[in-house]
BABA-888366 format. One record per residue (C-alpha): residue number from 1; residue in three letters; chain; x, y, z. Coordinates in steps of 0.2 Angstrom, whole numbers. Each point is the difference from the previous one (the first is absolute). Layout:
<pts>
> NUM,ALA,A,X,Y,Z
...
</pts>
This chain:
<pts>
> 1,UNK,A,-85,-159,-83
> 2,UNK,A,-16,-6,8
> 3,UNK,A,-12,14,-5
> 4,UNK,A,-15,-7,10
> 5,UNK,A,10,-2,16
> 6,UNK,A,9,16,-2
> 7,UNK,A,-17,10,-3
> 8,UNK,A,-8,-9,15
> 9,UNK,A,15,4,11
> 10,UNK,A,0,18,-4
> 11,UNK,A,-18,2,2
> 12,UNK,A,0,-9,17
> 13,UNK,A,15,10,7
> 14,UNK,A,-8,17,-7
> 15,UNK,A,-16,-4,9
> 16,UNK,A,9,-4,16
> 17,UNK,A,8,17,1
> 18,UNK,A,-10,15,8
> 19,UNK,A,3,18,-5
> 20,UNK,A,7,3,17
> 21,UNK,A,13,-14,-2
> 22,UNK,A,8,10,-14
> 23,UNK,A,-2,18,6
> 24,UNK,A,-16,4,-10
> 25,UNK,A,-16,8,6
> 26,UNK,A,-15,-11,-1
> 27,UNK,A,-13,13,-5
> 28,UNK,A,-19,-1,4
> 29,UNK,A,-5,-8,-17
> 30,UNK,A,12,-15,-1
> 31,UNK,A,-9,-16,-4
> 32,UNK,A,15,-10,-6
> 33,UNK,A,6,-14,11
> 34,UNK,A,18,5,3
> 35,UNK,A,9,11,-12
> 36,UNK,A,-5,5,-17
> 37,UNK,A,10,-6,-15
> 38,UNK,A,5,18,-4
> 39,UNK,A,6,2,17
> 40,UNK,A,12,-15,-1
> 41,UNK,A,6,6,-17
> 42,UNK,A,4,17,7
> 43,UNK,A,9,-8,15
> 44,UNK,A,10,-11,-12
> 45,UNK,A,4,14,-12
> 46,UNK,A,-9,-7,-15
> 47,UNK,A,-16,4,-10
> 48,UNK,A,-16,-6,6
> 49,UNK,A,-4,-9,-17
> 50,UNK,A,16,-10,1
> 51,UNK,A,-4,-6,18
> 52,UNK,A,-18,-3,-5
> 53,UNK,A,5,-11,-14
> 54,UNK,A,11,-11,11
> 55,UNK,A,-15,-3,12
> 56,UNK,A,-11,-4,-15
> 57,UNK,A,12,-13,-7
> 58,UNK,A,3,11,-15
> 59,UNK,A,17,8,3
> 60,UNK,A,17,-5,-7
> 61,UNK,A,13,-8,11
> 62,UNK,A,6,14,12
> 63,UNK,A,18,3,1
> 64,UNK,A,10,-4,16
> 65,UNK,A,0,19,3
> 66,UNK,A,-19,1,-1
> 67,UNK,A,-2,-15,11
> 68,UNK,A,11,8,13
> 69,UNK,A,-10,16,-1
> 70,UNK,A,-17,-9,2
> 71,UNK,A,7,-9,15
> 72,UNK,A,4,17,8
> 73,UNK,A,-17,7,-5
> 74,UNK,A,-9,-14,8
> 75,UNK,A,12,0,16
> 76,UNK,A,4,-18,-2
> 77,UNK,A,11,-10,12
> 78,UNK,A,16,-8,-7
> 79,UNK,A,-9,-17,-2
> 80,UNK,A,-14,8,-9
> 81,UNK,A,12,10,-11
> 82,UNK,A,9,-16,-5
> 83,UNK,A,-17,-9,-4
> 84,UNK,A,-5,15,-11
> 85,UNK,A,16,-2,-10
> 86,UNK,A,-3,-18,-3
> 87,UNK,A,-18,3,-5
> 88,UNK,A,6,13,-13
> 89,UNK,A,12,-13,-7
> 90,UNK,A,16,6,8
> 91,UNK,A,12,-7,12
> 92,UNK,A,-1,7,18
> 93,UNK,A,14,12,3
> 94,UNK,A,14,-7,11
> 95,UNK,A,-3,8,17
> 96,UNK,A,19,0,4
> 97,UNK,A,4,10,-15
> 98,UNK,A,-15,12,-1
> 99,UNK,A,-6,12,13
> 100,UNK,A,-12,10,-10
> 101,UNK,A,-16,-7,7
> 102,UNK,A,-7,12,14
> 103,UNK,A,-9,-9,14
> 104,UNK,A,-19,4,2
> 105,UNK,A,4,7,18
> 106,UNK,A,13,12,-8
> 107,UNK,A,-12,5,-14
> 108,UNK,A,-14,4,13
> 109,UNK,A,12,12,9
> 110,UNK,A,5,8,-16
> 111,UNK,A,-18,2,-5
> 112,UNK,A,-3,11,15
> 113,UNK,A,15,11,-3
> 114,UNK,A,-6,7,-17
> 115,UNK,A,2,18,7
> 116,UNK,A,18,-3,6
> 117,UNK,A,16,-3,-9
> 118,UNK,A,3,-19,2
> 119,UNK,A,7,-14,-10
> 120,UNK,A,4,-19,1
> 121,UNK,A,18,-4,-3
> 122,UNK,A,8,-17,-3
> 123,UNK,A,17,-6,8
> 124,UNK,A,9,5,-16
> 125,UNK,A,-7,18,1
> 126,UNK,A,-13,-2,-14
> 127,UNK,A,-15,11,2
> 128,UNK,A,-15,-12,-1
> 129,UNK,A,-15,12,4
> 130,UNK,A,-2,18,3
> 131,UNK,A,-14,11,6
> 132,UNK,A,-4,16,-11
> 133,UNK,A,9,12,12
> 134,UNK,A,15,-11,0
> 135,UNK,A,1,1,-19
> 136,UNK,A,-2,19,2
> 137,UNK,A,14,0,12
> 138,UNK,A,13,-12,-7
> 139,UNK,A,-7,-3,-18
> 140,UNK,A,-6,-16,-7
> 141,UNK,A,12,-13,6
> 142,UNK,A,-10,-15,-6
> 143,UNK,A,2,4,-19
> 144,UNK,A,18,-7,0
> 145,UNK,A,4,-17,-8
> 146,UNK,A,15,-12,2
> 147,UNK,A,14,4,12
> 148,UNK,A,-6,19,-1
> 149,UNK,A,-14,-6,12
> 150,UNK,A,13,0,14
> 151,UNK,A,3,17,8
> 152,UNK,A,18,-4,3
> 153,UNK,A,3,-4,-18
> 154,UNK,A,-8,16,-6
> 155,UNK,A,10,10,13
> 156,UNK,A,17,-5,-7
> 157,UNK,A,-6,0,-19
> 158,UNK,A,-13,14,-2
> 159,UNK,A,3,18,6
> 160,UNK,A,-18,3,0
> 161,UNK,A,-2,-12,15
> 162,UNK,A,12,11,10
> 163,UNK,A,-8,16,-5
> 164,UNK,A,-14,-1,13
> 165,UNK,A,12,1,14
> 166,UNK,A,12,14,6
> 167,UNK,A,17,-3,-6
> 168,UNK,A,7,1,17
> 169,UNK,A,-10,-15,4
> 170,UNK,A,6,-11,-14
> 171,UNK,A,14,-9,9
> 172,UNK,A,-12,-5,14
> 173,UNK,A,-13,-7,-12
> 174,UNK,A,13,-9,-10
> 175,UNK,A,6,-9,15
> 176,UNK,A,-18,-4,6
> 177,UNK,A,-5,-7,-17
> 178,UNK,A,16,-10,-1
> 179,UNK,A,-2,-7,17
> 180,UNK,A,-18,-6,-4
> 181,UNK,A,7,-8,-16
> 182,UNK,A,13,-9,10
> 183,UNK,A,-13,-7,12
> 184,UNK,A,-11,-6,-14
> 185,UNK,A,16,-8,-8
> 186,UNK,A,3,-9,17
> 187,UNK,A,-17,-7,1
> 188,UNK,A,-2,-6,-18
> 189,UNK,A,18,-7,-2
> 190,UNK,A,9,-3,-16
> 191,UNK,A,-10,0,-16
> 192,UNK,A,-14,12,6
> 193,UNK,A,-6,16,-7
> 194,UNK,A,10,10,13
> 195,UNK,A,16,-8,-7
> 196,UNK,A,-5,5,-17
> 197,UNK,A,-3,18,5
> 198,UNK,A,17,0,9
> 199,UNK,A,9,-7,-16
> 200,UNK,A,-8,12,-11
> 201,UNK,A,4,15,10
> 202,UNK,A,18,-5,2
> 203,UNK,A,1,-1,-19
> 204,UNK,A,-10,15,-4
> 205,UNK,A,6,14,12
> 206,UNK,A,16,5,9
> 207,UNK,A,-10,8,15
> 208,UNK,A,-7,-17,7
> 209,UNK,A,15,-10,3
> 210,UNK,A,8,12,14
> 211,UNK,A,-17,0,9
> 212,UNK,A,-3,-19,-2
> 213,UNK,A,18,-4,6
> 214,UNK,A,-4,9,17
> 215,UNK,A,-10,-15,4
> 216,UNK,A,-13,10,10
> 217,UNK,A,-16,-8,6
> 218,UNK,A,-14,4,11
> 219,UNK,A,3,18,0
> 220,UNK,A,-12,11,11
> 221,UNK,A,-10,12,-10
> 222,UNK,A,-2,18,6
> 223,UNK,A,-17,5,7
> 224,UNK,A,-4,12,-14
> 225,UNK,A,2,1,-19
> 226,UNK,A,3,15,-11
> 227,UNK,A,-8,-1,-17
> 228,UNK,A,1,13,-15
> 229,UNK,A,-18,0,-8
> 230,UNK,A,-3,10,-16
> 231,UNK,A,-17,6,7
> 232,UNK,A,4,5,18
> 233,UNK,A,19,1,0
> 234,UNK,A,10,-6,15
> 235,UNK,A,-11,-10,12
> 236,UNK,A,6,-10,16
> 237,UNK,A,-10,-14,5
> 238,UNK,A,1,-14,13
> 239,UNK,A,-1,-18,-8
> 240,UNK,A,-8,-14,10
> 241,UNK,A,3,-18,-5
> 242,UNK,A,-11,-15,2
> 243,UNK,A,9,-16,-3
> 244,UNK,A,-9,-16,-8
> 245,UNK,A,13,-13,4
> 246,UNK,A,-10,-14,-8
> 247,UNK,A,0,9,-17
> 248,UNK,A,17,9,2
> 249,UNK,A,-8,17,-3
> 250,UNK,A,-2,16,9
> 251,UNK,A,-14,14,0
> 252,UNK,A,8,17,1
> 253,UNK,A,-12,14,6
> 254,UNK,A,6,18,-1
> 255,UNK,A,-7,13,13
> 256,UNK,A,4,18,6
> 257,UNK,A,-2,8,16
> 258,UNK,A,-17,8,2
> 259,UNK,A,-1,18,-3
> 260,UNK,A,17,1,-8
> 261,UNK,A,4,7,-17
> 262,UNK,A,4,-17,-6
> 263,UNK,A,-17,-6,6
> 264,UNK,A,-8,14,-12
> 265,UNK,A,11,-7,-14
> 266,UNK,A,-5,-17,3
> 267,UNK,A,-19,4,0
> 268,UNK,A,3,9,-17
> 269,UNK,A,8,-16,-7
> 270,UNK,A,-15,-10,6
> 271,UNK,A,-11,11,-10
> 272,UNK,A,11,-1,-15
> 273,UNK,A,0,-19,1
> 274,UNK,A,-19,-1,1
> 275,UNK,A,-1,12,-15
> 276,UNK,A,12,-10,-10
> 277,UNK,A,-10,-16,4
> 278,UNK,A,-16,8,-4
> 279,UNK,A,7,6,-17
> 280,UNK,A,7,-18,-4
</pts>
């Protein structure tokens, strides 16, 4: 771990970012060049003291999870992310096997959607980032670890994962999630994470094999999605998808027809999401 170079790199990248770059308000009394340390810490999901000690060459070696969080908070490119890993004394993640680094462009879009349910998904159905309204709508999907990070794995192994959708829609979602897994399996080839998930599901559940053996791929999604939310009940939303082919990721944005009861429910969920964020 190169403490001096790590501290210098963090400081220069922080000072190069402006509040508007990450969806923050500049304010009339800002004197700091770039972002404040506490702002980067909040964007990275860590304490301001922890981040400050890294910039002052006093902190312990950050874990790989912490380095990845800082890379997202600073909106680093893939090359900058890899450099940060090496400065922190870790090997840079193999890009062919990891797709959890969100590009700066995608982060900037997400920063401007903080009042809208939106989230970034990997090709394996892992939720990488969520806006507060998305957490209010779907729950915190970023808390999972291991194979449970993948929605298709949770779908077939965790009844709670299916509870947010009406039972009549379960067969459709099972086919869609499985088709996405097959596409990831095809791209990664033998020995990838997709194959590990397939093998685990074949061994752990009887429900997966019949759907997997249908060999469906590239299924067209319906224009709207019905969700059962504990706060507002049934809500039907359109789901727009923005693809990032370089990262193998997708940005999902949930919207409702203006003036509809679903739009009112969506507005309520946005308020709930902001309140939970403020409480946190």
